[in-house]
C-alpha positions in Angstrom: 121.9 38.8 157.9 124.3 40.0 155.4 127.9 40.7 156.5 128.0 44.4 155.1 125.5 45.2 157.8 128.1 44.8 160.6 130.6 47.1 158.9 131.4 50.5 160.4 130.4 52.2 157.4 126.9 50.8 157.6 126.7 51.6 161.3 127.4 55.2 160.6 124.8 56.1 158.3 122.0 58.0 159.5 119.2 55.9 158.2 118.5 52.9 155.4 116.2 50.2 154.6 117.4 46.9 153.2 115.7 43.8 152.4 116.7 40.1 150.7 114.8 36.9 150.1 116.3 34.0 151.5 116.5 30.3 150.2 116.4 27.2 152.6 118.5 24.0 152.6 116.3 22.4 150.4 116.7 25.1 147.6 113.4 26.5 148.0 112.2 30.4 149.2 111.8 30.3 152.9 111.3 33.8 154.0 112.7 37.6 154.3 115.2 39.4 156.1 115.2 43.2 156.3 116.7 45.7 158.3 115.9 49.1 159.2 117.7 52.3 160.9 116.6 55.6 161.7 117.6 58.4 163.9 115.6 61.0 165.8 117.1 63.8 167.6 114.8 66.1 169.9 115.4 68.9 172.1 114.7 68.4 175.8 112.1 70.3 177.9 114.3 69.6 180.8 117.7 69.2 180.8 118.7 65.6 182.5 120.4 66.1 186.1 123.5 64.1 185.1 124.1 66.1 181.7 124.5 69.3 180.5 123.3 68.8 177.4 119.7 70.1 175.7 119.1 67.5 173.5 119.2 63.7 173.0 119.6 61.1 170.1 117.1 58.1 169.6 118.8 55.8 167.4 116.8 52.6 166.0 118.9 49.9 164.5 116.5 47.0 163.9 116.7 43.4 162.1 113.7 41.4 161.1 112.9 38.2 159.8 109.9 36.7 158.7 109.6 32.9 158.2 107.6 31.8 155.4 106.7 28.2 156.9 105.8 29.1 160.2 104.5 32.6 159.8 106.5 34.0 162.5 108.0 37.6 162.7 111.4 37.9 164.6 112.4 41.6 165.7 116.3 42.0 166.8 117.0 45.7 168.1 120.5 46.9 168.3 122.3 49.5 170.3 119.6 49.9 172.8 120.6 49.8 176.2 118.6 48.6 179.3 118.4 52.1 180.6 118.0 54.0 177.3 114.7 56.0 175.8 114.9 54.1 172.5 114.6 50.7 174.6 111.6 51.8 176.4 110.0 53.8 173.6 110.1 50.7 171.2 108.6 48.1 173.8 105.8 50.4 175.0 104.8 51.0 171.2 104.9 47.5 169.9 103.2 46.2 173.0 100.3 48.8 171.9 100.5 47.6 168.2 101.0 44.1 168.7 97.5 43.2 167.3 98.3 45.1 163.7 101.1 42.7 163.4 99.6 39.6 161.6 101.9 36.5 161.1 100.6 35.7 157.4 101.6 39.1 156.4 105.3 39.6 156.0 104.9 43.4 155.8 102.8 44.3 158.9 105.5 44.5 161.0 107.0 47.8 159.4 103.7 49.5 160.1 104.0 50.0 163.8 107.4 50.7 163.0 106.7 53.5 160.5 104.1 54.8 162.8 106.7 55.1 165.6 109.1 56.9 163.4 106.6 59.5 162.5 105.3 60.1 165.9 108.9 60.7 166.8 109.8 62.8 164.0 106.7 64.7 164.6 107.5 65.3 168.4 111.1 66.5 167.4 110.0 68.8 164.9 107.0 70.5 167.1 109.6 70.9 170.0 111.9 72.6 167.5 108.8 74.5 166.6 108.0 75.4 170.5 111.3 76.7 170.9 111.3 79.0 168.0 107.7 80.4 168.9 109.2 81.2 172.6 112.2 83.2 170.9 109.7 85.2 168.8 107.3 85.7 171.8 110.4 87.0 173.7 111.6 90.0 171.1 110.4 92.5 173.9 113.3 91.6 176.1 115.8 90.4 173.6 117.4 93.6 173.2 118.2 94.1 176.9 119.8 90.6 176.8 122.1 91.2 173.7 124.9 92.5 176.0 124.9 89.6 178.5 127.6 87.0 178.5 124.8 84.4 177.8 123.9 86.3 174.6 121.0 85.1 172.7 122.7 84.6 169.3 124.6 81.5 170.9 121.6 80.0 172.0 119.8 80.6 168.6 122.7 79.1 166.9 122.7 76.0 169.1 118.9 75.8 168.4 119.7 76.3 164.4 122.1 73.3 164.7 119.4 71.3 166.1 116.9 72.1 163.7 119.3 71.2 160.8 119.5 67.7 162.3 116.0 67.3 162.8 115.4 68.2 159.2 118.4 65.8 158.2 116.9 63.1 160.2 113.4 63.6 159.1 114.5 63.7 155.2 116.3 60.4 155.6 113.1 58.7 157.5 111.1 59.9 154.1 113.5 58.3 152.0 113.4 55.3 154.3 109.6 55.2 154.1 109.9 55.2 150.3 112.5 52.4 150.3 109.8 50.4 152.4 106.8 50.8 150.1 108.6 50.1 147.2 109.8 46.9 148.8 106.5 46.0 149.9 105.1 46.7 146.3 107.7 44.5 144.6 106.6 41.7 147.2 103.1 42.1 146.6 103.1 42.1 143.0 104.7 38.7 143.2 101.8 37.6 145.7 103.5 37.3 148.9 106.5 35.4 146.9 110.0 36.6 147.0 110.3 39.5 144.6 113.4 37.5 143.0 111.1 34.9 142.0 109.5 34.3 138.8 106.0 32.8 137.8 107.6 29.6 137.1 109.0 29.4 140.8 105.6 30.0 142.2 104.8 26.3 141.5 104.0 24.3 144.9 103.3 27.6 147.1 100.0 28.4 148.2 98.2 31.6 146.7 97.4 34.2 149.5 94.3 34.1 150.8 91.7 37.4 150.6 92.5 38.1 154.4 96.4 38.3 153.5 95.8 39.9 150.5 93.9 42.5 152.3 96.5 42.8 155.0 99.0 43.7 152.8 97.1 46.2 151.0 96.1 47.8 154.4 99.9 47.7 155.1 100.9 49.6 151.8 98.2 52.1 152.6 99.3 52.8 155.9 102.8 53.3 155.0 101.8 55.7 152.0 100.0 57.6 154.5 103.0 57.9 157.0 105.2 58.8 153.8 102.6 61.7 153.2 102.7 62.7 157.1 106.4 62.9 156.9 106.4 65.1 153.9 103.8 67.5 155.8 106.5 67.1 158.7 109.4 67.9 156.4 107.5 71.5 155.2 106.7 72.0 158.8 110.7 71.4 159.4 111.9 73.9 156.4 109.4 76.6 158.2 111.1 76.2 161.3 114.4 76.7 159.7 113.2 79.9 157.8 111.8 81.2 161.0 114.8 80.5 163.1 117.0 82.2 160.5 114.7 85.4 160.8 115.2 85.3 164.5 119.1 85.0 164.2 119.3 87.9 161.5 116.7 90.0 164.0 119.1 89.4 166.9 122.3 90.2 164.7 120.5 93.6 164.0 119.8 94.2 167.4 123.5 93.6 168.2 124.4 96.0 165.3 122.3 98.8 166.5 123.4 98.7 170.0 127.2 98.6 168.6 126.5 101.4 166.4 124.7 103.6 169.5 127.7 102.6 171.4 130.2 104.1 168.6 127.8 107.3 168.5 128.2 107.8 172.3 132.1 107.2 172.1 132.2 109.4 169.3 130.2 112.2 171.1 132.9 111.6 174.1 135.6 112.1 171.7 134.1 115.2 170.6 133.8 116.7 173.9 137.1 115.7 174.7 138.5 117.5 171.8 136.6 120.7 172.6 138.0 120.6 175.9 141.5 120.3 174.4 140.7 123.1 172.0 139.6 125.5 174.9 143.0 124.4 177.0 145.2 125.2 173.5 143.3 128.5 173.2 144.0 129.7 176.8 147.8 128.7 176.3 147.9 130.6 172.9 146.5 133.7 174.7 149.8 133.8 176.7 152.2 133.2 173.7 152.5 136.9 172.9 153.2 138.3 176.3 155.7 135.0 176.9 157.3 136.2 173.6 157.6 139.7 174.8 159.0 139.0 178.0 161.5 136.5 176.8 162.8 139.1 174.1 163.1 141.9 176.7 164.8 139.6 179.1 167.8 138.9 176.8 171.1 140.9 177.3 170.4 142.8 173.9 168.5 145.3 175.7 169.6 147.3 178.8 167.7 150.1 180.6 169.4 153.0 182.4 168.0 153.9 185.6 170.0 157.4 185.6 168.9 158.3 182.2 165.8 156.5 181.8 166.5 155.4 178.3 166.5 152.0 176.7 169.8 151.1 175.0 169.7 148.3 172.5 172.8 146.2 171.7 174.5 146.5 168.3 174.7 142.8 168.0 170.8 142.4 168.2 170.8 141.4 164.5 172.2 138.0 166.0 168.9 137.0 167.3 166.9 137.3 163.8 170.0 135.9 161.9 169.6 132.7 164.0 166.0 132.8 165.0 164.3 133.3 161.5 166.3 130.4 159.7 165.5 128.1 162.4 161.8 128.8 162.4 161.8 128.2 158.8 163.5 125.0 159.1 161.4 123.8 161.9 158.5 125.0 159.7 159.4 123.3 156.5 160.2 119.9 158.5 156.6 120.0 159.9 155.0 120.6 156.6 156.9 117.7 154.9 156.3 115.4 157.4 152.7 115.7 157.1 152.6 115.8 153.5 154.5 112.3 153.6 152.1 111.0 156.2 148.9 112.3 153.9 150.3 110.6 150.9 151.1 107.5 152.6 147.7 107.1 154.4 146.0 107.9 150.9 148.2 105.1 149.4 147.2 102.6 152.2 143.8 103.2 151.7 
């Protein structure tokens, strides 16, 4: 097992496939080491009772060893706890696929592993598709939900995040299958001998039988089929992302329409308030002339003689006009200048 496989950067990768041929103490080739990692993210149909998460990660970290002398396959699975879904899925699948793993074929062990990866990715993709379809079918009630605290746009964004992760892991699974097929082809070209060995190194090693060659070819055919299936799932995943983005845009449009209608309602209310204020102002303006007349004749410049029945006007009445007209003019000019400055400032800011 290579030392870099234990490093932190290697453990943080989302997927890979690696291989190496090994040499025994006698200096002869004695088998293959391979390591495989792939991740699957799928949304849960029902959230777990002990968790608020609506999704789960399935992580497969597998090291395989094939001994050339004993024709034995050894699988070591890491990061699978006793109660984890990963361990249960892997054990159940391998127990049903044990007949497909042939001792004389060093590559047959990858066929059930690739099949498991494709099955889990297919399930993850279709769970996203079912969730998207449920949103599409619920469009009739989506408008009534846009104003609720649990706004659908938040749920759609969570679903979009899951769809991105599913697409990422699916793309890495496709690349991993491609690496497995390349490794298998290199090994098959050497007739079951290490790809690093030349023809001169094959002396003394038995040529594979027809059955072994058939098993290797069968493994290659199955791996290619799983690669094609992964490409089909990749297209489905892209369609899920596009459909989900369409629903998110539709949700945003609904929210924008609701905001626009609320703005119109507020504008109508403002217009109504403005009309009321205009009516009040007009009612006040109707009393201004009478107020002016009453105030004017209530001043000391006018006097009424009861005996003669004549109105007398003071000779100092000109003081009222001498003070009132300039003050009024100054007030009007100040108001005009103020509105002019505010208009200019507003125009400059815009």
